[in-house]
Every structure is written in structure tokens, then in C-alpha cells.
FIMISE-266111 format. One line per field, with one value per residue (C-alpha): residue number from 1; residue in three letters; x, y, z. Coordinates in steps of 0.02 Angstrom, whole numbers, plus 50000, padded with zeros to 5 digits. Layout:
N
nr = NUM, ...
rest = ala, ...
x = X, ...
y = Y, ...
z = Z, ...
% end
This chain:
126
nr = 1, 2, 3, 4, 5, 6, 7, 8, 9, 10, 11, 12, 13, 14, 15, 16, 17, 18, 19, 20, 21, 22, 23, 24, 25, 26, 27, 28, 29, 30, 31, 32, 33, 34, 35, 36, 37, 38, 39, 40, 41, 42, 43, 44, 45, 46, 47, 48, 49, 50, 51, 52, 53, 54, 55, 56, 57, 58, 59, 60, 61, 62, 63, 64, 65, 66, 67, 68, 69, 70, 71, 72, 73, 74, 75, 76, 77, 78, 79, 80, 81, 82, 83, 84, 85, 86, 87, 88, 89, 90, 91, 92, 93, 94, 95, 96, 97, 98, 99, 100, 101, 102, 103, 104, 105, 106, 107, 108, 109, 110, 111, 112, 113, 114, 115, 116, 117, 118, 119, 120, 121, 122, 123, 124, 125, 126
rest = met, leu, phe, phe, leu, ser, lys, asn, leu, ile, ser, cys, ala, arg, glu, ile, phe, ile, asn, trp, tyr, lys, ala, lys, ala, leu, ser, glu, ile, thr, asn, arg, ala, phe, tyr, tyr, ser, asn, lys, tyr, gly, phe, glu, phe, ser, lys, ile, lys, ile, ser, asn, ala, lys, thr, arg, trp, gly, ser, cys, ser, his, lys, gly, asn, ile, tyr, ile, asn, trp, thr, leu, ile, met, ala, pro, glu, asp, ile, leu, asp, tyr, val, ile, ile, his, glu, leu, val, his, leu, glu, ile, pro, asn, his, ser, lys, ala, phe, trp, asn, arg, leu, glu, ile, ile, tyr, pro, asn, phe, ile, glu, ala, lys, lys, trp, leu, arg, asp, asn, ala, asn, leu, leu, lys, ile
x = 49351, 49291, 49405, 49364, 49475, 49466, 49427, 49590, 49686, 49603, 49751, 49867, 49741, 49836, 49996, 49903, 49824, 49989, 50077, 49937, 49944, 50134, 50127, 49990, 50089, 50250, 50159, 50057, 50197, 50318, 50193, 50158, 50343, 50382, 50236, 50297, 50479, 50440, 50326, 50447, 50618, 50664, 50783, 50781, 50868, 50742, 50575, 50567, 50425, 50457, 50393, 50451, 50356, 50385, 50409, 50296, 50442, 50627, 50761, 50944, 51095, 51099, 50930, 50827, 50653, 50568, 50381, 50282, 50170, 50023, 50000, 49917, 49765, 49765, 49678, 49780, 49819, 49897, 50004, 50054, 50104, 50226, 50299, 50323, 50396, 50530, 50563, 50592, 50716, 50822, 50849, 50846, 50898, 50831, 50674, 50735, 50624, 50685, 50623, 50448, 50439, 50484, 50360, 50222, 50249, 50216, 50093, 50006, 49898, 50043, 49989, 49820, 49903, 50020, 49870, 49773, 49918, 49934, 49746, 49714, 49870, 49769, 49662, 49813, 49833, 49787
y = 50114, 50291, 50442, 50616, 50759, 50939, 51064, 51154, 50993, 50959, 51030, 50899, 50755, 50647, 50660, 50622, 50465, 50407, 50426, 50331, 50190, 50180, 50161, 50030, 49941, 49934, 49858, 49731, 49681, 49657, 49547, 49443, 49425, 49362, 49242, 49164, 49169, 49072, 48951, 48910, 48947, 49103, 49231, 49413, 49566, 49707, 49746, 49913, 50001, 50046, 50183, 50088, 50132, 49968, 49835, 49762, 49697, 49663, 49600, 49638, 49527, 49589, 49507, 49665, 49649, 49796, 49791, 49925, 50012, 50019, 49831, 49868, 49914, 49743, 49588, 49504, 49351, 49462, 49548, 49376, 49322, 49468, 49442, 49256, 49290, 49399, 49278, 49138, 49253, 49250, 49064, 49069, 49241, 49218, 49166, 48992, 48838, 48798, 48969, 48946, 48767, 48825, 48968, 48852, 48737, 48881, 48980, 48866, 49007, 49117, 49122, 49193, 49320, 49378, 49397, 49494, 49617, 49636, 49664, 49772, 49877, 50031, 50002, 50024, 50211, 50363
z = 50397, 50423, 50436, 50497, 50443, 50497, 50357, 50388, 50347, 50179, 50084, 50160, 50169, 50045, 50146, 50308, 50232, 50157, 50325, 50412, 50283, 50296, 50485, 50471, 50334, 50436, 50584, 50484, 50366, 50511, 50602, 50446, 50405, 50581, 50571, 50407, 50461, 50618, 50528, 50386, 50462, 50364, 50438, 50391, 50463, 50445, 50367, 50279, 50191, 50010, 49896, 49741, 49583, 49491, 49625, 49756, 49856, 49857, 49972, 49996, 50018, 50199, 50232, 50228, 50154, 50071, 50042, 49952, 50079, 49957, 49978, 50145, 50039, 49952, 50019, 50156, 50051, 49918, 50048, 50113, 49938, 49919, 50093, 50064, 49890, 49968, 50111, 49985, 49896, 50054, 50019, 49829, 49762, 49585, 49493, 49448, 49445, 49620, 49679, 49606, 49673, 49849, 49838, 49780, 49929, 50047, 49942, 49816, 49743, 49692, 49509, 49558, 49674, 49535, 49420, 49552, 49569, 49381, 49360, 49514, 49543, 49500, 49657, 49770, 49744, 49845
% end
């Protein structure tokens, strides 16, 4: 993707890009969450974009799902992993064996996705 930015906006370029990525993230993450919810029967209340420093995603007891906006810069399958991970938490709110078994049924490559995030988190920064 190619961006053009006026010289007089250079000083706020980072903020402009972050806002653009956040808007893109909200749209894409919402679409992906609805896709997986419909496919696997999950129910959530809202999708929200997160600025969390230490978490890729989380969910609340009210059924809200929070996904870190920087994941929009990751490969789509990695984004899907985090979305599915949080959707499974709506059914199983812990990291028990039952949680990992349910996740593996839907997303068999979750171990590779976790490793990709651990090894490449530095690529998801502006």
C-alpha cells in the first residue's frame, strides 16, 4: 500500500497512520469476528479496538471483545487466531485444557500463531 502525505502534515504523520490503522482494524476485526461467530455459534456483544501494551486481545464478562489494533499489520491468519482465541473465551473463560482443546478444533495451528506473535511482535509497531 502506498500513502501520500502533504509536507505540512509530516509532524503528525504517526498519528495520522495510527488513526487510519485503527479504523481499518475496527472494520476488518468486526467482519472477521462476525464470520467466526456465525460459523461456530459464538455470541459477543461488541468488538472494540484496544491500545493494550501487553495483550493482543481480551474479553469481558459482558461479551465485549477487545483486539489490539496493531494486529491489523499482522498476517490475516494471525489476526484470526487472536479473534478466535477471544471468542473461545466467551465459552471457556480460562486457559484450561478444555479451552485449548476447543481452540485447536477451530484453529489447529494455534501453536504456530502464538510463536509468530512472540517472534514478530516488534514488526507490529509504527
